[in-house]
N, C-alpha and C positions, 0 to 999 in steps of 0.2 A: 730656828724651828721651821720645819717645812710641813705643809699640809698636802694631802693627796686629793684627787678628784672626788673620791668617795666622801672625804670629810667635808669638802665644799658642798656636795649634794646634801649631806646631813644638815649643815648649817643653813643652806637654802630652804630645806624643808622646815626647820625650826622657825625660820624667818617668814615662812609662808610665801616664798619667792619661787618662781619657775625659771630655771636656768636651762636653756636649750643645750642638747648634747654637742651641737656644733660650736658652742661658745664656752664649753666647760674648761677647755685647756686655757683659754684666755683668762677666765675668772680665777682659775687655780694659780696662774702666774702672777696676776695682779694681787691676789690674796697673799701670796708668798712675798711679794715686794713690800706690801704694807707691814707684814710681820718682821721683815728684815729691817725696815725703818724703825719699828718699835724696839727691836733689839739694840739698834744704835742709840736710841734715846735712853735706854736703860743704863748705858755705859757712861752717861754724862755725870760728872761729879756735882752733886747738889748739896754737899755738906755745908752747913751754915746758911742755907737759904730756907727761909720760913715758907711752909706751904700756904698757898692762897688760891681761892677759886677764881680770881680775876688777875689778868696780866697787868692792867692799869689800876691805880688807886680809884676807888669808888667813894663818892660822898653823896649825902642826901641832897638832891636837887629840888626838893619840894619847898614851897613857901610855908611859913607859919600859918596855921589855921586860925584866922581871926574872924569872929562873927561880925557881920555888918547888917545894918537895918535893911529890910526888904520892902517890897511893895505891900501896902495895906490891902486887906480883903476887899474893901469897897473900891479901891483904885483898880484892882485886878478885874473885878466884875464890871467896872464901868465901860470897858471896851468889848465885853462879851456880846456876840450876836444874839444869844438867848440865855436866859438865866432861869433856873428852876430849883426850888428848895435851897436857896442861898448858895448855889453852885453853878458851874457851867453846864448848860444843856447841850448834849451831843447826840447825833443820830444813833439809833440802836444798832449794835453790831451783832449781838446774839439774840436769838428768839427765845 
């Protein structure tokens, strides 16, 4: 499958890209090289190969979510520079 310079211009317009006229020939050649490679890949025999979104096997790398005791309310407020209404007092950000 070959594409023309006009088709590359149309694809560039759809992609919201600007391709200078001086580089249109280069882009057209590169586009055709990519399509030639895709044609080669279409000829590869993949019978018996299960489709997969990943090349390598993926396993869950997350640890099990186990609840642990945290800091008590009193201990957290004991190091606060200022306390107001049983919470941290911070400088006003919005007026």
